[in-house]
N, CA, C and O atoms as a DFTB+ gen file, in Angstrom:
592 C
 N C O
     1  1      21.132     -16.631       6.132
     2  2      21.155     -15.270       6.607
     3  2      19.741     -14.854       7.002
     4  3      18.804     -15.033       6.224
     5  1      19.580     -14.301       8.200
     6  2      18.272     -13.929       8.715
     7  2      17.789     -12.636       8.076
     8  3      18.545     -11.676       7.926
     9  1      16.510     -12.633       7.701
    10  2      15.916     -11.448       7.094
    11  2      15.691     -10.390       8.169
    12  3      15.168     -10.684       9.244
    13  1      16.092      -9.158       7.867
    14  2      15.928      -8.064       8.824
    15  2      14.497      -7.542       8.766
    16  3      13.957      -7.333       7.680
    17  1      13.882      -7.330       9.921
    18  2      12.522      -6.815       9.992
    19  2      12.559      -5.295      10.072
    20  3      13.400      -4.714      10.758
    21  1      11.641      -4.669       9.366
    22  2      11.479      -3.223       9.450
    23  2      10.297      -2.956      10.361
    24  3       9.167      -3.323      10.039
    25  1      10.546      -2.322      11.492
    26  2       9.491      -2.081      12.453
    27  2       9.134      -0.618      12.542
    28  3       9.791       0.242      11.955
    29  1       8.078      -0.353      13.289
    30  2       7.637       1.003      13.559
    31  2       7.778       1.253      15.046
    32  3       7.561       0.362      15.867
    33  1       8.141       2.466      15.373
    34  2       8.338       2.850      16.762
    35  2       7.628       4.167      17.013
    36  3       7.570       5.023      16.131
    37  1       7.097       4.330      18.194
    38  2       6.521       5.588      18.617
    39  2       7.587       6.269      19.445
    40  3       7.967       5.772      20.505
    41  1       8.079       7.418      18.966
    42  2       9.197       8.104      19.599
    43  2       8.783       9.536      19.905
    44  3       8.153      10.193      19.076
    45  1       9.130      10.018      21.082
    46  2       8.824      11.410      21.435
    47  2       9.645      12.359      20.571
    48  3      10.822      12.119      20.300
    49  1       9.007      13.428      20.150
    50  2       9.614      14.381      19.216
    51  2      10.913      14.982      19.737
    52  3      11.837      15.208      18.955
    53  1      11.006      15.241      21.016
    54  2      12.181      15.959      21.534
    55  2      13.497      15.190      21.394
    56  3      14.567      15.790      21.498
    57  1      13.441      13.879      21.161
    58  2      14.706      13.150      21.005
    59  2      15.120      12.979      19.549
    60  3      16.197      12.455      19.263
    61  1      14.265      13.421      18.630
    62  2      14.582      13.282      17.205
    63  2      15.640      14.294      16.771
    64  3      15.675      15.406      17.299
    65  1      16.494      13.934      15.831
    66  2      17.446      14.896      15.260
    67  2      16.697      16.012      14.527
    68  3      15.589      15.806      14.033
    69  1      17.306      17.176      14.465
    70  2      16.683      18.344      13.836
    71  2      16.256      18.079      12.400
    72  3      15.190      18.534      11.984
    73  1      17.065      17.351      11.632
    74  2      16.728      17.103      10.227
    75  2      15.407      16.346      10.099
    76  3      14.632      16.610       9.179
    77  1      15.148      15.426      10.993
    78  2      13.898      14.671      10.947
    79  2      12.731      15.557      11.356
    80  3      11.675      15.512      10.725
    81  1      12.902      16.365      12.405
    82  2      11.847      17.297      12.823
    83  2      11.503      18.263      11.685
    84  3      10.332      18.531      11.419
    85  1      12.529      18.776      11.025
    86  2      12.304      19.724       9.937
    87  2      11.634      19.041       8.747
    88  3      10.801      19.649       8.074
    89  1      11.984      17.798       8.486
    90  2      11.345      17.054       7.404
    91  2       9.851      16.916       7.668
    92  3       9.039      17.096       6.761
    93  1       9.491      16.599       8.894
    94  2       8.076      16.484       9.264
    95  2       7.374      17.814       9.060
    96  3       6.260      17.852       8.535
    97  1       8.008      18.905       9.466
    98  2       7.397      20.234       9.317
    99  2       7.246      20.611       7.841
   100  3       6.246      21.214       7.454
   101  1       8.230      20.260       7.024
   102  2       8.140      20.525       5.583
   103  2       6.958      19.754       4.996
   104  3       6.188      20.311       4.214
   105  1       6.807      18.494       5.359
   106  2       5.688      17.697       4.863
   107  2       4.353      18.308       5.270
   108  3       3.408      18.317       4.482
   109  1       4.269      18.823       6.505
   110  2       3.037      19.469       6.968
   111  2       2.777      20.753       6.188
   112  3       1.635      21.037       5.825
   113  1       3.830      21.531       5.926
   114  2       3.687      22.763       5.147
   115  2       3.162      22.451       3.747
   116  3       2.258      23.122       3.251
   117  1       3.730      21.437       3.124
   118  2       3.321      21.062       1.772
   119  2       1.882      20.552       1.745
   120  3       1.155      20.766       0.774
   121  1       1.484      19.886       2.807
   122  2       0.119      19.363       2.886
   123  2      -0.897      20.498       3.040
   124  3      -1.991      20.441       2.479
   125  1      -0.522      21.534       3.811
   126  2      -1.415      22.667       4.051
   127  2      -1.519      23.604       2.856
   128  3      -2.581      24.180       2.621
   129  1      -0.439      23.767       2.098
   130  2      -0.393      24.746       1.015
   131  2       0.028      24.062      -0.279
   132  3       1.216      23.824      -0.499
   133  1      -0.939      23.746      -1.133
   134  2      -0.626      23.012      -2.364
   135  2       0.096      23.863      -3.409
   136  3       0.546      23.331      -4.424
   137  1       0.216      25.168      -3.183
   138  2       0.959      26.032      -4.103
   139  2       2.442      26.125      -3.726
   140  3       3.264      26.594      -4.514
   141  1       2.765      25.683      -2.538
   142  2       4.145      25.725      -2.049
   143  2       4.965      24.613      -2.704
   144  3       4.514      23.471      -2.791
   145  1       6.155      24.949      -3.158
   146  2       7.024      23.931      -3.754
   147  2       7.933      23.335      -2.683
   148  3       8.121      23.918      -1.615
   149  1       8.489      22.177      -2.983
   150  2       9.433      21.541      -2.057
   151  2      10.630      22.457      -1.833
   152  3      11.092      22.612      -0.703
   153  1      11.133      23.063      -2.906
   154  2      12.279      23.971      -2.768
   155  2      11.981      25.111      -1.807
   156  3      12.811      25.444      -0.960
   157  1      10.796      25.716      -1.931
   158  2      10.416      26.829      -1.059
   159  2      10.286      26.360       0.389
   160  3      10.734      27.041       1.311
   161  1       9.675      25.203       0.580
   162  2       9.446      24.703       1.941
   163  2      10.750      24.341       2.642
   164  3      10.938      24.692       3.807
   165  1      11.659      23.643       1.952
   166  2      12.918      23.275       2.608
   167  2      13.769      24.505       2.882
   168  3      14.481      24.562       3.885
   169  1      13.697      25.492       1.990
   170  2      14.446      26.738       2.210
   171  2      13.909      27.463       3.439
   172  3      14.678      27.959       4.263
   173  1      12.587      27.519       3.555
   174  2      11.966      28.179       4.707
   175  2      12.328      27.485       6.023
   176  3      12.476      28.139       7.055
   177  1      12.470      26.157       5.979
   178  2      12.809      25.401       7.192
   179  2      14.322      25.270       7.393
   180  3      14.771      24.675       8.372
   181  1      15.107      25.828       6.464
   182  2      16.566      25.731       6.524
   183  2      17.000      24.258       6.577
   184  3      17.775      23.842       7.438
   185  1      16.467      23.495       5.623
   186  2      16.744      22.071       5.502
   187  2      17.235      21.808       4.089
   188  3      16.705      22.376       3.134
   189  1      18.236      20.959       3.944
   190  2      18.717      20.630       2.602
   191  2      17.710      19.728       1.897
   192  3      16.995      18.952       2.531
   193  1      17.670      19.851       0.566
   194  2      16.780      18.994      -0.213
   195  2      17.162      17.522      -0.034
   196  3      16.290      16.655       0.035
   197  1      18.453      17.248       0.039
   198  2      18.885      15.851       0.178
   199  2      18.409      15.255       1.503
   200  3      18.011      14.091       1.550
   201  1      18.447      16.039       2.572
   202  2      17.952      15.543       3.866
   203  2      16.446      15.295       3.798
   204  3      15.951      14.294       4.315
   205  1      15.731      16.203       3.163
   206  2      14.289      16.029       3.021
   207  2      13.975      14.721       2.278
   208  3      13.157      13.923       2.735
   209  1      14.627      14.515       1.139
   210  2      14.366      13.311       0.352
   211  2      14.846      12.043       1.064
   212  3      14.296      10.963       0.849
   213  1      15.854      12.174       1.896
   214  2      16.354      11.017       2.644
   215  2      15.312      10.509       3.647
   216  3      15.147       9.302       3.820
   217  1      14.604      11.450       4.314
   218  2      13.706      11.078       5.405
   219  2      12.221      11.099       5.062
   220  3      11.431      10.502       5.792
   221  1      11.809      11.760       3.984
   222  2      10.389      12.044       3.749
   223  2       9.489      10.806       3.711
   224  3       8.329      10.875       4.116
   225  1      10.004       9.697       3.238
   226  2       9.178       8.492       3.142
   227  2       9.223       7.634       4.409
   228  3       8.603       6.572       4.468
   229  1       9.949       8.092       5.404
   230  2      10.133       7.288       6.616
   231  2       9.602       7.943       7.889
   232  3       9.540       7.299       8.937
   233  1       9.221       9.214       7.806
   234  2       8.701       9.896       8.989
   235  2       7.333      10.489       8.676
   236  3       7.087      10.998       7.582
   237  1       6.456      10.408       9.665
   238  2       5.130      10.974       9.503
   239  2       4.548      11.193      10.883
   240  3       4.922      10.507      11.834
   241  1       3.633      12.146      10.999
   242  2       3.009      12.417      12.294
   243  2       2.221      11.205      12.800
   244  3       1.782      10.360      12.019
   245  1       2.057      11.142      14.092
   246  2       1.348      10.040      14.726
   247  2      -0.038       9.830      14.142
   248  3      -0.453       8.694      13.915
   249  1      -0.760      10.924      13.896
   250  2      -2.137      10.774      13.431
   251  2      -2.216      10.073      12.078
   252  3      -3.205       9.393      11.802
   253  1      -1.189      10.222      11.217
   254  2      -1.205       9.514       9.936
   255  2      -1.040       8.014      10.144
   256  3      -1.617       7.212       9.410
   257  1      -0.257       7.641      11.140
   258  2      -0.040       6.221      11.418
   259  2      -1.264       5.585      12.065
   260  3      -1.408       4.363      12.061
   261  1      -2.139       6.408      12.616
   262  2      -3.284       5.867      13.340
   263  2      -4.567       5.909      12.530
   264  3      -5.626       5.565      13.056
   265  1      -4.512       6.321      11.263
   266  2      -5.710       6.325      10.433
   267  2      -6.119       4.891      10.146
   268  3      -5.282       4.017       9.921
   269  1      -7.430       4.673      10.160
   270  2      -7.994       3.344       9.903
   271  2      -7.488       2.298      10.892
   272  3      -7.228       1.155      10.517
   273  1      -7.353       2.684      12.125
   274  2      -6.864       1.801      13.177
   275  2      -7.839       1.812      14.350
   276  3      -8.787       2.596      14.393
   277  1      -7.580       0.934      15.280
   278  2      -8.254       0.964      16.570
   279  2      -7.251       1.535      17.563
   280  3      -6.154       1.002      17.729
   281  1      -7.635       2.616      18.216
   282  2      -6.754       3.297      19.151
   283  2      -7.370       3.208      20.542
   284  3      -8.561       3.466      20.718
   285  1      -6.554       2.840      21.531
   286  2      -7.021       2.756      22.904
   287  2      -6.464       3.931      23.688
   288  3      -5.254       4.155      23.738
   289  1      -7.381       4.678      24.300
   290  2      -7.030       5.870      25.065
   291  2      -7.304       5.609      26.534
   292  3      -8.279       4.946      26.887
   293  1      -6.443       6.130      27.381
   294  2      -6.675       6.032      28.816
   295  2      -6.818       7.447      29.379
   296  3      -6.047       8.347      29.046
   297  1      -7.810       7.617      30.228
   298  2      -8.151       8.915      30.797
   299  2      -8.076       8.871      32.310
   300  3      -8.312       7.831      32.925
   301  1      -7.747       9.996      32.901
   302  2      -7.957      10.234      34.324
   303  2      -9.021      11.318      34.378
   304  3      -8.788      12.458      33.977
   305  1     -10.204      10.942      34.887
   306  2     -11.361      11.835      34.864
   307  2     -11.760      12.261      36.262
   308  3     -11.705      11.470      37.203
   309  1     -12.165      13.525      36.392
   310  2     -12.732      13.986      37.657
   311  2     -14.030      13.234      37.910
   312  3     -14.781      12.916      36.987
   313  1     -14.272      12.961      39.191
   314  2     -15.506      12.260      39.544
   315  2     -16.616      13.296      39.710
   316  3     -16.931      13.741      40.813
   317  1     -17.192      13.658      38.565
   318  2     -18.361      14.528      38.574
   319  2     -19.262      14.148      37.417
   320  3     -18.823      13.587      36.413
   321  1     -20.525      14.467      37.585
   322  2     -21.560      14.052      36.642
   323  2     -21.260      14.545      35.213
   324  3     -20.952      15.718      34.998
   325  1     -21.357      13.623      34.249
   326  2     -21.304      13.985      32.841
   327  2     -19.940      14.036      32.187
   328  3     -19.861      14.304      30.988
   329  1     -18.850      13.789      32.924
   330  2     -17.518      13.897      32.320
   331  2     -17.312      12.808      31.263
   332  3     -16.908      13.108      30.139
   333  1     -17.585      11.553      31.612
   334  2     -17.418      10.472      30.640
   335  2     -18.363      10.669      29.460
   336  3     -17.992      10.406      28.317
   337  1     -19.562      11.124      29.728
   338  2     -20.528      11.391      28.661
   339  2     -19.997      12.473      27.708
   340  3     -20.158      12.358      26.493
   341  1     -19.375      13.505      28.246
   342  2     -18.794      14.572      27.409
   343  2     -17.653      14.042      26.552
   344  3     -17.503      14.433      25.395
   345  1     -16.852      13.151      27.124
   346  2     -15.759      12.530      26.367
   347  2     -16.338      11.733      25.191
   348  3     -15.877      11.861      24.057
   349  1     -17.346      10.915      25.474
   350  2     -17.956      10.086      24.431
   351  2     -18.645      10.940      23.371
   352  3     -18.584      10.622      22.183
   353  1     -19.297      12.017      23.792
   354  2     -19.943      12.921      22.834
   355  2     -18.916      13.601      21.935
   356  3     -19.168      13.795      20.746
   357  1     -17.770      13.962      22.486
   358  2     -16.711      14.595      21.695
   359  2     -16.205      13.631      20.628
   360  3     -15.994      14.021      19.479
   361  1     -16.014      12.386      21.007
   362  2     -15.580      11.363      20.042
   363  2     -16.645      11.199      18.954
   364  3     -16.320      11.141      17.768
   365  1     -17.895      11.127      19.353
   366  2     -18.997      10.942      18.421
   367  2     -19.141      12.122      17.460
   368  3     -19.421      11.929      16.277
   369  1     -18.950      13.353      17.971
   370  2     -19.081      14.550      17.127
   371  2     -18.081      14.551      15.978
   372  3     -18.351      15.132      14.927
   373  1     -16.936      13.911      16.164
   374  2     -15.930      13.831      15.108
   375  2     -15.966      12.485      14.391
   376  3     -14.990      12.082      13.758
   377  1     -17.093      11.800      14.495
   378  2     -17.369      10.543      13.780
   379  2     -16.480       9.382      14.217
   380  3     -16.259       8.450      13.444
   381  1     -15.975       9.428      15.436
   382  2     -15.245       8.291      15.977
   383  2     -16.223       7.223      16.419
   384  3     -17.314       7.534      16.897
   385  1     -15.844       5.982      16.264
   386  2     -16.695       4.868      16.650
   387  2     -16.139       4.246      17.927
   388  3     -15.052       3.668      17.917
   389  1     -16.878       4.363      19.016
   390  2     -16.445       3.799      20.295
   391  2     -16.700       2.303      20.286
   392  3     -17.822       1.853      20.054
   393  1     -15.639       1.533      20.543
   394  2     -15.747       0.070      20.535
   395  2     -15.879      -0.497      21.940
   396  3     -16.695      -1.385      22.183
   397  1     -15.068       0.022      22.871
   398  2     -15.137      -0.447      24.257
   399  2     -14.979       0.727      25.203
   400  3     -14.343       1.731      24.884
   401  1     -15.579       0.571      26.382
   402  2     -15.442       1.557      27.464
   403  2     -15.243       0.777      28.745
   404  3     -15.980      -0.170      29.021
   405  1     -14.258       1.166      29.525
   406  2     -14.036       0.544      30.822
   407  2     -13.704       1.655      31.798
   408  3     -12.712       2.361      31.620
   409  1     -14.527       1.821      32.834
   410  2     -14.291       2.866      33.831
   411  2     -14.158       2.226      35.201
   412  3     -14.964       1.387      35.602
   413  1     -13.113       2.650      35.911
   414  2     -12.900       2.152      37.268
   415  2     -13.718       2.923      38.281
   416  3     -14.323       3.948      37.967
   417  1     -13.727       2.421      39.491
   418  2     -14.424       3.075      40.596
   419  2     -13.641       4.326      40.984
   420  3     -12.416       4.274      41.100
   421  1     -14.330       5.450      41.187
   422  2     -13.631       6.684      41.563
   423  2     -12.951       6.554      42.928
   424  3     -13.534       6.042      43.884
   425  1     -11.726       7.023      42.994
   426  2     -10.970       7.069      44.239
   427  2     -10.377       8.461      44.370
   428  3      -9.778       8.968      43.422
   429  1     -10.531       9.078      45.513
   430  2      -9.989      10.404      45.794
   431  2     -10.397      11.428      44.735
   432  3      -9.608      12.291      44.352
   433  1     -11.646      11.316      44.269
   434  2     -12.197      12.306      43.351
   435  2     -11.874      12.126      41.884
   436  3     -12.245      12.964      41.062
   437  1     -11.178      11.031      41.535
   438  2     -10.863      10.785      40.129
   439  2     -11.106       9.317      39.789
   440  3     -11.085       8.451      40.663
   441  1     -11.336       9.054      38.506
   442  2     -11.549       7.686      38.038
   443  2     -10.754       7.464      36.762
   444  3     -10.622       8.361      35.929
   445  1     -10.232       6.264      36.627
   446  2      -9.563       5.884      35.380
   447  2     -10.607       5.346      34.416
   448  3     -11.535       4.642      34.814
   449  1     -10.443       5.689      33.145
   450  2     -11.325       5.158      32.114
   451  2     -10.470       4.809      30.900
   452  3      -9.514       5.512      30.573
   453  1     -10.825       3.729      30.250
   454  2     -10.156       3.308      29.028
   455  2     -11.212       3.216      27.940
   456  3     -12.252       2.583      28.119
   457  1     -10.930       3.859      26.803
   458  2     -11.869       3.886      25.685
   459  2     -11.122       3.469      24.420
   460  3     -10.078       4.035      24.097
   461  1     -11.651       2.494      23.716
   462  2     -11.084       2.095      22.424
   463  2     -11.984       2.639      21.330
   464  3     -13.205       2.492      21.379
   465  1     -11.354       3.279      20.329
   466  2     -12.132       3.852      19.233
   467  2     -11.572       3.394      17.893
   468  3     -10.379       3.127      17.748
   469  1     -12.464       3.314      16.933
   470  2     -12.057       3.024      15.564
   471  2     -11.921       4.375      14.858
   472  3     -12.818       5.214      14.939
   473  1     -10.797       4.582      14.168
   474  2     -10.495       5.886      13.585
   475  2     -10.831       5.984      12.099
   476  3     -10.618       7.038      11.501
   477  1     -11.344       4.930      11.492
   478  2     -11.552       4.908      10.035
   479  2     -12.451       6.036       9.544
   480  3     -12.212       6.577       8.465
   481  1     -13.462       6.398      10.292
   482  2     -14.424       7.409       9.834
   483  2     -14.234       8.777      10.478
   484  3     -15.088       9.650      10.323
   485  1     -13.127       8.982      11.203
   486  2     -12.916      10.267      11.873
   487  2     -12.978      11.412      10.873
   488  3     -12.402      11.333       9.788
   489  1     -13.684      12.481      11.248
   490  2     -13.792      13.648      10.377
   491  2     -12.625      14.606      10.577
   492  3     -12.472      15.558       9.812
   493  1     -11.799      14.366      11.595
   494  2     -10.592      15.150      11.862
   495  2      -9.449      14.162      12.058
   496  3      -9.683      12.964      12.218
   497  1      -8.207      14.661      12.046
   498  2      -7.113      13.740      12.321
   499  2      -7.080      13.432      13.818
   500  3      -7.654      14.165      14.623
   501  1      -6.418      12.364      14.174
   502  2      -6.417      11.895      15.558
   503  2      -5.828      12.937      16.505
   504  3      -6.320      13.102      17.621
   505  1      -4.794      13.636      16.080
   506  2      -4.197      14.670      16.944
   507  2      -5.227      15.729      17.309
   508  3      -5.284      16.164      18.459
   509  1      -6.037      16.148      16.348
   510  2      -7.066      17.159      16.614
   511  2      -8.096      16.621      17.602
   512  3      -8.523      17.338      18.507
   513  1      -8.496      15.364      17.433
   514  2      -9.450      14.762      18.364
   515  2      -8.850      14.700      19.767
   516  3      -9.528      15.016      20.744
   517  1      -7.598      14.299      19.874
   518  2      -6.947      14.229      21.190
   519  2      -6.895      15.601      21.843
   520  3      -7.114      15.722      23.048
   521  1      -6.610      16.631      21.065
   522  2      -6.603      17.999      21.610
   523  2      -7.977      18.375      22.137
   524  3      -8.085      18.963      23.214
   525  1      -9.034      18.044      21.393
   526  2     -10.401      18.338      21.839
   527  2     -10.722      17.584      23.129
   528  3     -11.328      18.134      24.048
   529  1     -10.309      16.323      23.183
   530  2     -10.598      15.519      24.373
   531  2      -9.869      16.060      25.600
   532  3     -10.408      16.026      26.706
   533  1      -8.657      16.554      25.413
   534  2      -7.913      17.139      26.543
   535  2      -8.594      18.387      27.084
   536  3      -8.425      18.741      28.251
   537  1      -9.367      19.049      26.228
   538  2     -10.050      20.291      26.624
   539  2     -11.399      20.050      27.296
   540  3     -11.998      20.988      27.822
   541  1     -11.885      18.809      27.289
   542  2     -13.167      18.500      27.927
   543  2     -13.045      18.769      29.421
   544  3     -12.104      18.323      30.076
   545  1     -14.015      19.506      29.941
   546  2     -14.023      19.833      31.367
   547  2     -14.091      18.544      32.181
   548  3     -15.013      17.747      32.013
   549  1     -13.119      18.343      33.057
   550  2     -13.077      17.149      33.894
   551  2     -12.036      16.134      33.462
   552  3     -11.765      15.183      34.196
   553  1     -11.443      16.315      32.280
   554  2     -10.371      15.416      31.845
   555  2      -9.063      15.925      32.447
   556  3      -8.572      16.997      32.093
   557  1      -8.521      15.143      33.353
   558  2      -7.275      15.511      34.029
   559  2      -6.048      15.065      33.250
   560  3      -5.022      15.745      33.237
   561  1      -6.168      13.905      32.597
   562  2      -5.034      13.362      31.836
   563  2      -5.580      12.465      30.730
   564  3      -6.594      11.788      30.899
   565  1      -4.885      12.476      29.596
   566  2      -5.245      11.618      28.466
   567  2      -3.952      11.111      27.850
   568  3      -3.038      11.886      27.570
   569  1      -3.887       9.803      27.644
   570  2      -2.724       9.185      27.003
   571  2      -3.191       8.145      26.004
   572  3      -4.234       7.517      26.185
   573  1      -2.409       7.967      24.947
   574  2      -2.693       6.894      23.999
   575  2      -2.036       5.651      24.549
   576  3      -0.819       5.601      24.724
   577  1      -2.846       4.651      24.820
   578  2      -2.362       3.420      25.415
   579  2      -1.779       2.489      24.350
   580  3      -0.772       1.821      24.585
   581  1      -2.418       2.451      23.183
   582  2      -1.936       1.591      22.110
   583  2      -2.837       1.677      20.913
   584  3      -3.874       2.339      20.927
   585  1      -2.409       0.978      19.856
   586  2      -3.214       0.924      18.646
   587  2      -3.058      -0.426      17.981
   588  3      -2.034      -1.094      18.127
   589  1      -4.079      -0.814      17.254
   590  2      -4.063      -2.101      16.563
   591  2      -4.438      -1.898      15.118
   592  3      -4.486      -2.860      14.352
């Protein structure tokens, strides 16, 4: 009999069942407020305790899965002075370690760039860093390409 493998998948939130979405939100609530009880949190989210306990050990936000990993990001950057430098400075300000940088030749005013970072020493969670990077002037698009 073949042993079944347990894998991990990156799934967009909008296709998840409500019980799983609510479980994630309950876990976030509990993480933010250490005085909040599980009973209070599941009641506030209108989630049964049994559903919470069924899923709690199997679902977690992307940034938790990417801690202590190497994450590769792909950017579409405006072709103007200092944009890539601002991206790298933003990563550095949050203690990210840049491992590789690859930037293509600008075409039609934009350039593709790929940056691999080590997340072990990040001072913020990866989601927060991604939000900051999206706000950098000149960043047109940012996607997570992969992680190792």
